[in-house]
KEDO-472290 format. One record per atom (N, C-alpha, C): z, y, x; residue in three letters. Coordinates in steps of 0.02 Angstrom, whole numbers, plus 32768, in hexadecimal, padded with zeros to 4 digits. Example, Ala and Ser with C-alpha at 12.3 -4.5 7.8 and 13.67 -1.06 7.14 Angstrom:
# residues 2
81867EE48294ala81867F1F8267ala81867F5B8294ala81627F908282ser81657FCB82ACser818A80028285ser
END
This chain:
# residues 456
80007FC5802Bmet800080008000met8000803E802Dmet7FD3806B8023ser7FCA80A38051ser7FF480DF803Eser801680DF8004glu803D81187FEFglu807A8122801Cglu80928160801Ethr80CF816F8043thr8103818D8014thr8141818A802Aleu817981A58004leu819D81D8802Fleu81A682148015thr81CC82488038thr8213824A801Cthr8244823F8046val828A823F8033val82A582858040val82C382A4800Dleu82DC82E88013leu832882E9801Dleu8340831E803Cglu838883298046glu83A18354800Cglu83CE833A7FE2pro83E2835F7FA6pro840283A37FB3pro842383AB7FECala844683EA7FFAala841684218011ala83DC840E802Athr83AD84408044thr836A843E8021thr835B84087FFDglu831B83FC7FDDglu82E283F4800Fglu82F483EA804Eala82C283E28084ala82B583978090ala8279838680A9pro826A834080B8pro8299832580EEpro82B082E880E3leu82DC82C78113leu82B9828D8136leu828B826D8113ala826682348130ala822782288107ala81F5820B8128thr81B881F58106thr81AF81AB8115thr81A8818380DFleu81A7813A80E6leu816A811E80C2leu815380E380D8pro812180C080AFpro814080AB806Dpro811B80B38037arg8134809F7FF4arg8119805A7FE3arg8146802B7FD8ala81327FE77FCAala811A7FE07F82ala80F67FAB7F75gly80DE7F9A7F32gly80E57F507F27gly80BF7F357EF9val80C47EEE7EE6val80B47EC27F21val80807ED27F47glu806C7EA87F80glu80A47EA37FB3glu80C27EDC7FC4glu80F97EDB7FF5glu81367EB67FDAglu81427EBC7F99thr817A7E987F7Bthr816F7E4C7F7Ethr81337E377F6Easp81237DF07F73asp812C7DD67FBAasp81187DFF7FEBala811E7DEB8031ala81687DE48044ala81927E12802Bala81D97E0E8039ala81F97DD0801Aala81E57DBF7FDEval81FE7D827FBEval81E87D457FE6val81AB7D467FFEala81937D0D8026ala81BB7D068067ala81CB7D3E8087arg81F37D3B80C4arg82397D1F80B5arg82567D36807Dala82987D1E806Aala82977CD3805Bala82627CBC8039ala825D7C758029ala82557C4B8068ala82307C658098glu82267C4080D7glu82677C3A80FEglu82907C6F80FBala82CF7C708121ala83067C4880FEala82FE7C3980BEleu83347C1C8097leu834D7BD980B0leu83227BA880BFpro833D7B6680D2pro836B7B69810Fpro83577B8F8141ala83817B92817Eala83C27BB68170ala83C07BED814Atrp83FC7C14813Etrp842E7BED8112trp84167BCE80DDarg84437BA980B2arg845C7B6A80D4arg84367B528105gly84497B158128gly847B7B1F8160gly848B7B5D8171leu84BC7B6981A6leu85017B4F8192leu85267B3781C3ala856B7B2581B6ala85917B62819Fala85C07B5B8170pro85E37B958156pro86017BC1818Cpro861F7BA281BFgly863D7BCA81F4gly86097BF1821Cgly85CE7BD68224thr85997BF98248thr85817C368220thr85767C2C81DFarg85627C6481B5arg85987C9981B4arg85D77C8481B0ala860E7CB481B1ala860F7CDB81F2ala86017CBA8229gly86017CDC826Agly85CB7D11826Egly85907D028253ile855A7D348252ile856E7D708228ile858E7D6481EFleu85A37D9B81C5leu85DB7DC481E6leu86057DA4820Darg86387DC98233arg86177DF58268arg85E47DDB8288asp85C07E0382B9asp859D7E3F8298asp85827E33825Cleu85627E6A8238leu85967E9F8224leu85D17E89820Fthr86067EB881FEthr86187EE4823Athr861F7EC58274ala86307EEA82B1ala85F87F1C82C3ala85BA7F0882B9ala85827F3482C9ala85817F708299ala858E7F648259leu85927F9B8229leu85CB7FCB823Cleu86037FAF8250asp863C7FD88264asp862A800482A0asp86047FE982CFala85EF80108309ala85C1804A82F7ala859F804482BEhis8570807882A7his858D80A0826Chis85CE809D8264his85EE80BC8229his85DB81068222his85E4812D8255glu85D781758250glu858D81848246glu8563815F8269glu851A81698260glu8506815D8217glu851F812681FBleu850E811681B6leu852C814A8185leu856881628194ala858781948168ala856081D58167ala854A81EC81A1val8523822A81A4val84E182208180val84C181E78188leu848281D98166leu848C81D8811Aleu84C381B98103glu84D181B780BCglu84E181FC80A1glu8507822380C7ala8518826780B1ala84D9829180A8ala84AC828C80D7arg846F82B580D3arg8440829C809Carg8437825B8097asn8407823F8067asn84208243801Fasn8461823A8014ala847C82397FD0ala84A282787FBEala84A982A77FECgly84CC82E57FDDgly851882DD7FD8gly853482AC7FFAlys857C829F7FF6lys85A382C78029lys85DE82DF8018pro860A82FB804Bpro861682C78082pro861682DD80C0ile861A82AE80F7ile8659828280F5ile8690829F80DDgly86CC827680D7gly86C4823E80A5gly86A3824D806Cala86968219803Bala866581E58056ala863381FC807Bala860381CD8097ala8624819E80C9ala865181B980F1arg8676818D8120arg869D815880F9arg86BC816E80C3gly86E3813E809Bgly86B78108807Cgly867D811B8064glu865080EA8045glu863580B98078glu862280D280B3ile860A80A380E7ile8643807680FDile867F80928101gly86B980688111gly86C3803380DDgly86B78045809Egly86BC80138068gly86887FDC806Egly864B7FEF8082ala86167FBD808Cala86297F8E80C4ala86447FA980FAile86597F7F8132ile86917F50811Cile86C17F6A80F6ala86F87F4080DDala86DE7F0980B0ala86A97F18808Athr868C7EE5805Ethr866E7EAC8087thr864A7EBD80BCphe862E7E8880E7phe86657E63810Bphe869A7E86811Farg86D17E648141arg86F17E318112arg86FB7E4580D3tyr871A7E1980A2tyr86EF7DDB8094tyr86AF7DE68089phe86847DAE8077phe866D7D8580B3phe86797D9E80F0ala866A7D75812Bala86937D35812Bala86CD7D36810Aala86F67CF98106ala86E17CCB80CDala86B67CE480A0ala86A67CBE8064ala86817C7C8070ala86547C7780A2pro86327C3780AApro86617BFB80B1pro869B7C0780CEglu86CB7BD180D7glu86FC7BCB809Cglu86F07BF38067arg871B7BF0802Barg86F37BDA7FEEarg86B67BC37FF6leu868D7BAE7FBEleu86A17B667FACleu86D77B607F86leu86F67B207F79leu86DB7B007F3Aleu86D87ABF7F3Agly86C87A987EFEgly87047A727EE6gly86F87A447EB7asp872E7A1B7E9Basp871D79D27EA2asp875079A87EA2thr874679607E99thr8765794E7E56thr873F79297E2Eile8753791B7DE9ile875178D07DDEile878B78B07DD1pro878B78687DC3pro876578597D83pro873778297D86val871278147D4Bval870F77C87D4Bval86FC77AC7D13asp86F777637D0Fasp86C477497D41asp86D877197D69gly86AA76F77D97gly86A1771A7DD9gly86C277537DE4gly86B977757E24gly86D877BA7E24gly86B877E77E47val86D1782B7E4Dval8697785C7E48val86A278957E29ala867078C97E27ala868779027E54ala8657791F7E77met866579577EA4met863979917E90met865479CE7E94thr862C7A0A7E88thr86237A317EC8thr85E87A4F7ECEphe85D77A777F08phe85BA7ABA7EF1phe85C87AEE7F17arg85AA7B307F0Barg856C7B357F37arg85317B387F16glu84F37B3C7F3Aglu84D47B817F31glu84B47B9D7F65pro84937BDE7F5Dpro845B7BDB7F2Apro844F7C137F09ile841A7C177ED7ile83D67C167EF7ile83CF7C387F30gly838F7C3B7F53gly837E7C817F68gly83457C9A7F55val83317CDF7F64val834E7D0B7F2Cval83717D407F40val83927D6C7F10val83757DB27F18val83657DD17EE0gly834D7E167EDFgly83867E457ECFgly83917E777EFAleu83C77EA77EF2leu83A87EEC7EE6leu83B67F0A7EAEile839A7F4B7E9Bile83D57F7B7E95ile83D77FAD7EC2thr84127FD67EC9thr840480207EBBthr843780477EA9pro842E808B7E92pro843480BE7ECApro842980FE7EB8trp842C81347EE9trp847081547EF0trp849F81447EC3asn84DE816A7EC6asn850E81527EFCasn851181117F09phe853A80F77F40phe850F80C57F66phe84DF80DC7F8Dpro84A980B07FA5pro84C080737FCCpro84E0807D8005leu84F28042802Dleu8530801F8012leu855D80457FF4ala859A80267FD9ala85897FF27FA4ala856180067F72ile85517FD67F3Dile85227F9F7F56ile84F67FAF7F85ala84CD7F7B7FA2ala84F97F467FC3ala852F7F5C7FE4ser855A7F2B8006ser857D7EFD7FD5ser858C7F177F98trp85AD7EEC7F66trp85817EB17F54trp85407EB87F5Blys85117E837F4Alys84FD7E5B7F88lys84EE7E807FBDleu84D77E5F7FFAleu850B7E2E8016leu85497E45801Cala857B7E1C803Eala85887DDA801Cala85977DD87FDApro85A27D967FBBpro85637D6C7FB6pro85297D8C7FADala84EB7D667FAAala84DE7D427FEBala84E57D658022leu84DA7D478064leu850F7D138074leu854D7D238064ala85837CF38071ala85787CB1804Eala855B7CB48012ala85507C777FEBala85137C508002ala84ED7C6B8033gly84B47C47804Egly84717C5A8032gly846E7C91800Basn842E7CA97FF0asn840B7CD68023asn83CB7CDE801Bthr83A67D14803Dthr83957D498009thr83897D868020val83857DBD7FF0val83497DEB7FFDval83337E0A7FC6val83057E427FC8val83297E7C7FA8val83367EAF7FCFleu835B7EEA7FB7leu832A7F227FA8leu832C7F3C7F6Alys83047F767F58lys83337FB17F4Alys833C7FDD7F7Cpro836680187F70pro8340804B7F46pro8365807B7F2Cala834680B27F07ala831A80DA7F36ala82E180F27F1Bglu82B381197F45glu82D2815A7F5Dglu830281757F38leu832181B37F4Dleu834D81AB7F8Aleu836A816F7F92thr839C81657FC7thr839281227FECthr835A8118800Dpro834E80D7802Cpro836580D28075pro837C81098093leu8380810B80DCleu83B780DE80F8leu83F280DB80D9thr842580AF80F4thr8414806680EAthr83EF805680B5ala83DA801080ACala83AB7FFA80E4ala837C802680F6leu834E8017812Cleu83738011816Fleu83A2803E817Aarg83C8803B81B9arg83F47FFD81B9arg840F7FEA8180phe84377FAD817Cphe840E7F718193phe83D07F6C817Bala83A67F33818Dala839B7F3181D8ala83927F6B81F7glu83897F6D8240glu83C87F578264glu84027F6F824Dile84417F5B826Cile844E7F118263ile843E7EF68228ala84477EAF821Bala841D7E84824Bala83E07E998256ala83B57E748285ala83D07E7782CBala83E87EB282DFglu84057EB98323glu84447E8F832Aglu84697E8582F2ala84A77E5F82F5ala849C7E1382F3ala845D7DFE82EAgly844E7DB782ECgly843F7D9682AAgly84397DBD8274leu84257D9F8235leu83DD7D86823Cleu83CF7D48822Bpro838B7D2C8235pro83567D52820Epro83197D528228asp82E17D738207asp82D97D5881C0asp82CB7D858192gly82BC7D71814Egly82F87D688121gly83347D69813Cval83707D5F8113val837D7D9E80E9val83737DD98106val83787E1880E1val83357E3C80E7val83197E4E80AEasn82DA7E7280ABasn82E27EAF807Fasn82C87EE88095val82CE7F26806Fval82897F3E805Aval82807F4D801Aval82427F6A8002val82527FAD7FE2val82307FE17FF6val823B80247FDCval81FF80377FB1val820B80387F71gly81D580497F42gly81F080547EFDgly81C680657ECEpro81DC80747E8Apro81F980377E66pro822880457E39gly824380107E10gly820E7FF17DE3gly81DF80197DCCarg81AC80007D9Earg817B7FD07DBFarg81787FD07E01thr814D7FA07E25thr81777F6F7E4Dthr819B7F867E80cys81C27F587EAAcys81FA7F377E83cys82207F5F7E5Egly82577F437E38gly823F7F137E02gly820D7F287DDEgln81F27EFD7DA9gln81D67EBC7DC5gln81B67EC07DFFarg819B7E837E1Darg81D27E537E32arg82097E6D7E4Cleu82417E417E5Dleu825C7E1E7E1Fleu82617E437DE8val827A7E277DAAval824C7DF17D8Fval820C7DFB7D95glu81DB7DCC7D7Aglu81C87D947DAAglu81D47D9C7DEAhis81BC7D6B7E1Chis81DB7D267E11his81B37CF27E0Cpro81CE7CAF7DFFpro81F57C937E3Apro81EC7CB07E75gly82117C987EAFgly82547CB97EBAgly82677CE87E8Eval82A87D097E92val82D67CE97E5Fval83107CD07E76gly833C7CAB7E49gly83707CD57E26gly837E7D117E3Flys83B27D3B7E22lys83A27D837E2Flys83B57DAE7E00ile83B17DF67E08ile83F87E127E01ile840C7E3B7E30ala844B7E627E2Aala84367EAB7E28ala84497ECD7DF2phe84317F117DE7phe846C7F3F7DD8phe846B7F7B7DF5thr84987FB07DE1thr846D7FED7DCFthr847980087D93gly845280417D7Dgly8460804F7D34gly8431806E7D13ser843A80837CCEser843980487C9Eser845A80527C65thr845B801E7C31thr841480127C17thr83ED80477C0Fglu83A9803F7BF6glu837F80137C23glu838180217C64val835A7FF87C93val83777FB17C97val83B97FAC7C95gly83D97F6A7C97gly83C47F3E7C5Egly83BD7F5B7C22ala83A77F347BE9ala83617F197BF3ala83357F427C11gly82F17F2C7C1Fgly82F07EF47C52gly831B7EF97C85ile831F7EC57CB8ile83377E837C99ile836A7E877C6Fala83837E497C50ala834D7E287C26ala83267E507C02ala82F27E337BD8ala82BB7E147C02ala82A67E377C37ala82707E1D7C61ala82877DE07C89ala82C67DE07CA0ala82DF7DA77CC7ala82E57D697C9Cala82EC7D717C5Bala82F37D377C2Fala82B47D0C7C2Eala827B7D2A7C3Earg823D7D047C3Barg823B7CCD7C6Farg825D7CD67CA7thr82617CA17CDAthr82A97C877CE1thr82D27C957CB1ile83187C7E7CAEile833D7C907CEFile83317CCC7D08lys83567CE37D43lys839F7CF07D34lys83C97CE27D64arg840E7CF77D60arg840E7D437D6Aarg843A7D667D47val843B7DB07D4Aval84837DC87D4Bval84907DF87D76thr84CF7E1E7D75thr84BC7E677D6Athr84DB7E877D39leu84CC7ECC7D27leu850B7EF67D2Aleu85097F2C7D51glu853E7F5F7D50glu851D7F9F7D3Bglu852E7FB77CFEleu85057FEA7CDDleu852E802A7CD1leu851D804E7C9Cgly853980907C92gly858280907C7Agly859C80CC7C74gly85E180D37C5Dgly85EE81177C3Fgly8620811A7C16lys863A815A7BFAlys868581517BF3lys86A6814D7C2Bser86EB81347C2Cser871D81697C16ser875581507BFCala878A817B7BE3ala87C4817F7C14ala87DF81BB7C1Aasn881B81C87C41asn885081DD7C0Easn887D81AE7BFBval88AB81B97BC3val88ED81D27BDFval8901820F7BCAval893E822E7BE4val896E82387BA9val89A682147BAAphe89D9821C7B77phe8A0982547B8Aphe8A2982707B57ala8A5682A97B63ala8A9382967B8Dala8AA582567B8Easp8ADF82417BB5asp8ACC82317BFEasp8A8E823C7C10ala8A7982307C55ala8A8F82697C83ala8A8782607CC3asp8A8B82987CF2asp8A4A82BF7CEAasp8A4A82EE7CBBval8A0D83107CA8val89EE83377CE2val8A1983567D0Bglu89FE837C7D44glu89DD834D7D76glu89F983127D82ala89DA82E27DB0ala899882C97D93ala899782BC7D52ala895982A57D32ala892382DA7D37ala8935831A7D2Dala890583507D31ala88EC835A7D78ala891883527DA9ala8903835A7DEFala88D383237E04ala88DC82E77DE8ala88B282AF7DFAala887182AD7DD2ala887082CC7D97ala883782C67D6Aala87F482DD7D87ala87F283157DAEpro87B0832A7DC8pro878D82F57DF0pro87B282D07E18trp8791829E7E43trp8781825E7E1Dtrp879982587DDFala878282227DB4ala873F82317D95ala872882707D9Aval86E982857D7Dval86BA82A27DB2val86D482CE7DDCphe86A982F67E08phe869D82D77E4Dphe86BE829F7E5Basp86AC827B7E98asp866282697E96asp864082707ECDasn85F982647ED1asn85D2828F7EA0asn85ED82CC7E94ala85CE82FC7E66ala85C482DE7E20ala85F282B27E0Dgly85EF82947DCBgly85BB825E7DC3gly8597824E7DF8gln8562821B7DF5gln858181D67E02gln85A781C07DD1asp85CE81837DD9asp85D681647D94asp85C181267D8Dcys85C781057D4Bcys860F80F97D38cys863E80FE7D67cys868580F77D58cys86A5813A7D45cys867F81717D46ala869C81B37D3Bala86C381B57CF9ala870081CB7CFCarg872B81D17CC1arg872082167CA3arg86E6821F7C85ser86D082617C6Fser86E982737C29ser870682427C06arg872782527BC6arg877282527BD3arg878E828E7BD9ile87D682957BE7ile87F9829D7BA4ile881982687B8Eleu883C82677B4Eleu888682787B5Aleu889C82B07B3Eval88E082C97B4Bval890682CD7B0Aval894482B47B09glu896D82B97ACCglu897583037ABAglu896C83127A7Aala896583577A63ala899E83837A7Aala89DB83697A7Aser8A1483937A8Dser8A1583A57AD6ser89EB83857AFEala89EA83927B46ala89A983B47B5Dala897B83C47B2Fval893A83DE7B43val893F841F7B6Aval8965844F7B50glu896984907B72glu898784897BB7glu89BB84617BBEarg89D984577BFFarg89A984347C2Farg898484047C14phe895383E07C3Dphe891C84107C56phe890184387C29leu88CB84667C3Cleu88E384997C6Eleu892184B17C67ala893C84E27C96ala894084C57CDDala895084847CE2ala895384647D23ala890E844F7D3Cala88E084417D0Dleu889E84297D20leu887384627D3Cleu887A849E7D21glu884D84D57D34glu884E84E37D7Fglu888884EE7D9Fpro888684FB7DE8pro886D84C07E10pro887884827DF6ala886084477E1Aala881484447E1Aala87F5845F7DE4val87AC845E7DDFval878D849A7E04val87A784D67DF8thr878885127E14thr879185167E60thr87BF84F07E7Cser87C984F17EC5ser879E84BE7EEAser877884957EC6ile874D84637EE7ile871984857F13ile871684717F50arg86E784907F80arg86A4846B7F7Darg8672848D7F64val862F84727F5Cval860284907F92val85DF84657FB8gly85B584827FEDgly8595844E8019gly858684628056asp8561843A8087asp858383F68091asp856083C08085pro857E837E808Dpro8599837080D3pro857D838F8106leu85948382814Bleu85CE83AF8160leu85E383DD8135asp861D84068142asp865C83DD8131asp868983D68161glu86C483AC8157glu86EF83C5811Dglu86EA8405810Bala8713842180D5ala86F684148090ala86B883FE808Cthr869783F5804Bthr86B683BB8025thr86C283C77FE4glu86DE83947FB8glu86AB83797F86glu867883A17F76met8644838A7F48met860183A47F60met85CF83797F5Fgly858C838C7F75gly855E839A7F3Agly851D839B7F47pro84ED83A87F12pro84DE836A7EE9pro84BB83747EB2leu849E833C7E8Eleu846383217EB6leu844D82E57EA5ile841D82C27ECEile83D882E27ECCile83C583037E94ser8380831C7E8Eser837E83557E5Cser834583787E5Cala833B83AE7E2Bala833A83917DE5ala831C83567DDCgly831A83377D9Bgly835F83267D81gly838A830E7DADgln83CE82FE7D98gln83F4833D7D85gln83E983747DA9arg840A83B37D98arg83F483CB7D53arg83B483C47D44glu839B83D87D02glu83BA83AC7CCBglu83C0836C7CD9ser83DD833E7CA8ser842583507C99ser844C835F7CCDval849283717CC4val849783B47C9Fval846E83E47CB2ala847184267C93ala846484237C48ala843C83F27C33ala842D83EC7BECala846B83DD7BC2ala849F83C17BE1phe84DD83B37BBDphe850A83F17BB8phe84F884267BDDval852284627BDEval84F6849F7BCEval84DF84A57B90pro84B584DE7B7Epro84DE851F7B81pro84BD85587B76glu84DE85997B7Cglu851985A07B4Dglu851685807B13asp854C85877AE3asp8580854F7AE8asp857E85287B1Eala85AD84F17B27ala85F4850D7B2Eala862684E97B15pro866C85007B19pro868A84F47B5Epro8674851C7B8Fval868C85147BD4val86D285327BD8val870385087BE8ala874885217BF1ala874F85427C35ala873385227C68phe8732853F7CACphe870385157CD6phe86EF85317D0Darg86C1850E7D3Barg86CB85297D81arg86B485017DB2gly86B785167DF7gly867B853E7E0Bgly867185477E4Cser8639856F7E65ser860F85447E94ser85D0855A7E9Fval85A285367ECBval858085667EFAval8564854E7F31pro8543857A7F61pro850385987F44pro84F085D17F60asp84AE85EE7F51asp847985CC7F7Casp843A85D47F6Agly840485BB7F94gly83EF85767F81gly83C885557FADpro83AC85137F9Dpro83E284DD7F96pro83D184A97F73gly83FF84727F66gly840784677F1Cgly841384287F09his841784157EC2his8460841B7EAAhis847984597EA7trp84BF84647E9Atrp84CD84687E4Etrp850884507E3Bphe852184597DF7phe856D845E7DFBphe858B84907DDCpro85D3849A7DE4pro85FC84677DBEpro863684537DD8pro866384297DB0pro8678844F7D72pro866F84307D38thr867484537CF7thr86A0842B7CC7thr86CD844F7CA4val86F784307C72val86E984507C2Eval86DB84257BFDleu86CD843C7BB9leu8709842F7B8Cleu871C84647B65his8753845F7B35his875484A07B0Chis875B849B7ACBpro875D845E7AA1pro871684437A96pro871184027A8Cval86D183E17A87val86CE83BB7A45val869783C27A22asp868A839779E8asp8684834F7A00asp86A7832279E1arg86A882DC79F9arg866382BB79F4arg863682D879CDala85F282BD79C6ala85C182DF79F5ala85D983107A1Basp85AD83337A4Aasp859283027A7Easp855183077A91pro853782D97AC4pro856082D97B05pro857D83127B16ala85A683147B53ala85E382E87B4Eala85F982DB7B11ala863482B17B06ala862282687AF8ala85E2825A7AEEthr85CF82157ADBthr859E81F47B0Bthr8576821B7B30glu854381FF7B5Bglu855682047BA5glu853B81D67BCCglu854881D87C14glu852282147C32glu854782427C50ile8528827E7C6Cile851182737CB3ile8536824F7CDAphe852882417D20phe852482837D48phe855582AC7D3Cgly855B82EC7D5Fgly85A283067D56gly85B3833F7D75pro85F883577D77pro860D837D7D39pro860E835A7D01val862183797CC1val8653834B7C9Fval868C83687C8Aala86BF83427C68ala86D083637C26ala86E3833A7BF4cys86F883537BB3cys874283427BA9cys876A83747B95val87B083697B83val87B483657B37val87CE832C7B1File87CF831D7AD7ile8816830A7AC4ile8835832C7A93pro8879831C7A7Fpro887C82DE7A52pro88B682BD7A52phe88C282867A24phe890B828A7A0Cphe8919826879D6thr895D826579BBthr8971821D79B4thr899D820779E0gly89B881C479DAgly8990818F79FEgly89B281577A09glu899581207A30glu895981017A0Fglu895B80F879CEala892480D779ABala88E4810179B0ala88EA814279A8glu88AE816C79ADglu8894816E79F4glu88C1816D7A26ala88AA816C7A6Bala8880812E7A78ala889680F57A60ile887080B67A6Aile882E80BA7A45ile883080D37A07arg87F180D679E0arg87BE81047A02arg87D4813E7A19leu87A5816C7A3Aleu878B814F7A7Cleu87B781317AA3ala87A381157AE3ala876E80DE7AD9ala877580B77AA4asn874780807A98asn870980937A71asn870680D27A5Basp86CE80E87A31asp869280FA7A5Dasp867580C87A7Dthr863D80D17AABthr861A808E7AB4thr85DA80907AC5ile85B680527AD3ile85C980357B16ile85EB805E7B40tyr85FA80497B84tyr8641802D7B8Btyr864E800C7BC4gly86917FF37BD1gly86997FE07C1Agly869380137C46leu869580037C8Eleu86D980107CADleu86F4804C7CA4ser8734805B7CC5ser875E80877C98ser879580A17CB2gly87C180CC7C8Bgly880780CE7CA9gly882E80FD7C8Fser887381067CA7ser88A181137C6Dser88E081027C78val891681107C48val894F812F7C6Eval8965816A7C57trp899C818E7C77trp89D781927C47trp8A0F81747C59thr8A4D81767C31thr8A85815C7C5Dthr8AC381747C4Earg8AFE815A7C70arg8B1A811D7C4Darg8B00810C7C13asp8B1880D37BEBasp8AF180957C01asp8B12806A7C26gly8AEF80307C42gly8AD380017C0Egly8AF97FF57BD9ala8AE07FC87BA5ala8AA37FE67B82ala8AA680277B74lys8A6D80477B54lys8A3080467B82lys8A3B80527BC2ala8A0480527BF1ala89DE80107BF0ala8A037FD97BF2leu89E27F987BF3leu89C57F877BAFleu89E77F9C7B7Aarg89CF7F8F7B36arg898C7FB37B2Aarg89887FF27B3Eval894A80187B35val89137FFD7B63val89257FEE7BA2ala88F27FD47BD0ala88D47F937BB7ala88FE7F687B9Aarg88E47F297B7Farg88B77F357B43arg88C37F6B7B1Dala889D7F797AE1ala885A7F9B7AF0ala88537FB97B2Aleu88167FDC7B3Bleu87DF7FAA7B4Eleu87A37FB57B34glu876B7F897B3Fglu87467F9E7B7Fglu87637F8A7BB7ser87487FA07BF7ser87577F6C7C2Cser872A7F677C5Dgly87327F347C91gly87627F467CC8gly876F7F877CD2asn87987F9D7D0Aasn87C37FD87CF4asn88047FCF7CF6leu883280037CDFleu8869800F7D12leu887F804E7D14ser88B580617D41ser88ED80827D19ser892A80767D2Cile896480957D0Cile898180C77D3Dile898581067D27asn899F813D7D4Fasn897981457D91asn893881377D8Eser890B81447DC6ser88C481417DABser889481507DD6asn884E814F7DC0asn882481217DEDasn884180ED7E07ser881F80C17E35ser87FC80897E10ser87BB80807E1Eser8794804C7DFCser878180127E29ser8777801F7E69val87557FEF7E94val87807FDB7ECFval87887F9A7ED7arg87A67F7E7F14arg877D7F427F29arg87767F387F69val874E7EFF7F82val876A7EBD7F69val87AC7EBA7F61thr87CE7E7A7F54thr87D67E6A7F0Athr87BD7E977EDDthr87C67E8A7E96thr87837E8E7E71thr877B7E697E3Apro873B7E687E16pro872A7EAD7DF9pro86E97EBC7DF8phe86D17EFB7DDCphe86967EEE7DAFphe86977F0A7D73gly86607F027D44gly86747F1B7CFFgly86457F1B7CD0gly864F7F3C7C91gly86517F0F7C54gly866A7F2C7C1Ephe86667F107BDBphe862B7F327BB7phe86197F177B7Dlys85E87F347B50lys85A77F467B77lys858C7F817B6Bgln854C7F927B8Agln85547FAF7BD1gln858F7FA57BEEser85977FB57C35ser85847F797C61ser856C7F437C42gly85517F0D7C6Agly85797ECC7C64gly85657E9B7C8Etyr85897E5C7C8Ftyr85847E3D7CD5tyr85B37E117CE2gly85BC7DF67D25gly85EE7E217D4Bgly86087E077D81arg86397E2B7DA9arg86257E2B7DF2arg86327E637E12glu86287E697E5Aglu866B7E737E7Cglu866D7E677EBDleu86A97E6E7EE6leu86DD7E397ED2leu87127E367EF9gly87487E077EEBgly87377DC07EFFgly87677D937EF6pro875F7D4E7F0Fpro872B7D257EEApro87167D3B7EAEhis86E77D137E87his869F7D2E7E8Bhis86937D637EB2ala86517D817EB3ala861C7D517ECCala862E7D267EFBthr85FC7CF77F15thr85E67CC57EDFthr86117CBA7EACasp85FD7C8C7E77asp85BC7CA37E55asp85B27CE57E51ala85777D007E30ala85377CF47E58ala853F7CDE7E96tyr85057CD17EC2tyr84FF7C877ED2tyr851F7C5D7EA9thr851B7C157EB4thr850F7BF17E72thr84F87BB37E78glu84F47B847E40glu85267B4C7E4Dglu85447B327E19val85727AFA7E1Fval854A7AB97E19val85507A907E4Clys852E7A4F7E4Clys85647A197E47lys855979E97E1Athr858779B07E12thr856579717E2Dthr8589794E7E58ile8570790E7E75ile85A278D77E63ile858878A37E45tyr85B2786A7E33tyr85AA78347E69tyr85E3781C7E81tyr85E377E87EB4tyr860477AA7E96tyr85DB77767E8Earg85F577387E6Farg861D77117EA2arg865B77007E90thr868676D97EBDthr869B76967E9Fthr868E768C7E60gln86A3764E7E3Egln867976137E57gln869B75DD7E66glu867775A17E7Bglu865B757D7E3Eglu8622755D7E48asp860375367E12asp862D74F97E01asp
END
């Protein structure tokens, strides 16, 4: 394919790299390379495969700062956040490097002998990853897929492909065999669609919008592909009047405005018990207006730009001139896809800003009266990815958390993701789980072998 792709820097709108743009032919070639590499990779002794993944982890660690700067420039992230995300990717590989030796089966007594189960790799796996957390989310898929003995074709978002390409180079230098990891940079409508439809691909792991995820699930069904989907969100941050309201307000901005709000876990619906709304807003305002928005490579920056001009336009559509803006932060003048951290209140509960995923730095503060209404409002969405509950009442905290229809919840914090715990959504936020001790299960098939021991 002779086309090229120009990758832009969101903070400057200037070209950052020019790359060949892949298409169907290049995708087929990548699948072929992965298929060729599969027998040798899956056939390695578990300890050998684990050793290669440990070497890869060490190599990534040696390139930590290089990858962080590249991510900050390509995705518009504050450098501190980029360092944290790359550190998270390294931790993910470190965790799953031990997985090849933990892929355990069972022995099951049966009449006439014994049955044994084995975890076998699926084969060639297609990984389709988003632009908001490029290498971090790629690592959630790459590490368990490789640990389980699969080979992969990774299709990063066209807006942010640079750390994926650098990862592949580092992996090769660290000793990962040729063809085990393949990267194709091209449009979802060609490269991504081809991976979904390709008969030689056994599984698709996708992170992105619910709309695209639904299309992937439908197309993958034609070849009965295994699918893991991590999709959109419109999460609730539920603050009861008996909580430490000031602590909840101080933490709330980073539950929404981290990564400029471009996060499917963003707790952009802040549900506050009516008797505490004024106190909450009074504490929230200085926390929001003091956010430092600017150059991603400036160590003082706390929030960067949106990923593209199109994304800025999409976010702005949720905040028209007559929107009920309670307060907002400030952004730099000049080039860059900037949008200020913005809080809306009071908000009609049917307003699109209160019901649709914005994927930008906009939050709605919505009052509720009583526990039952808090649960009803929190669950009144097609999504169910994350959320928080703030209260000093331990029984109520657990009671409400159990009642919320969401895959990941925090009590008196806004933390959604840990390498060691499962991550994924309810409802239209997707299905399947990533991270944690069971993530490798999603990249394996269970095989049962019966061994006859009964004498004739």
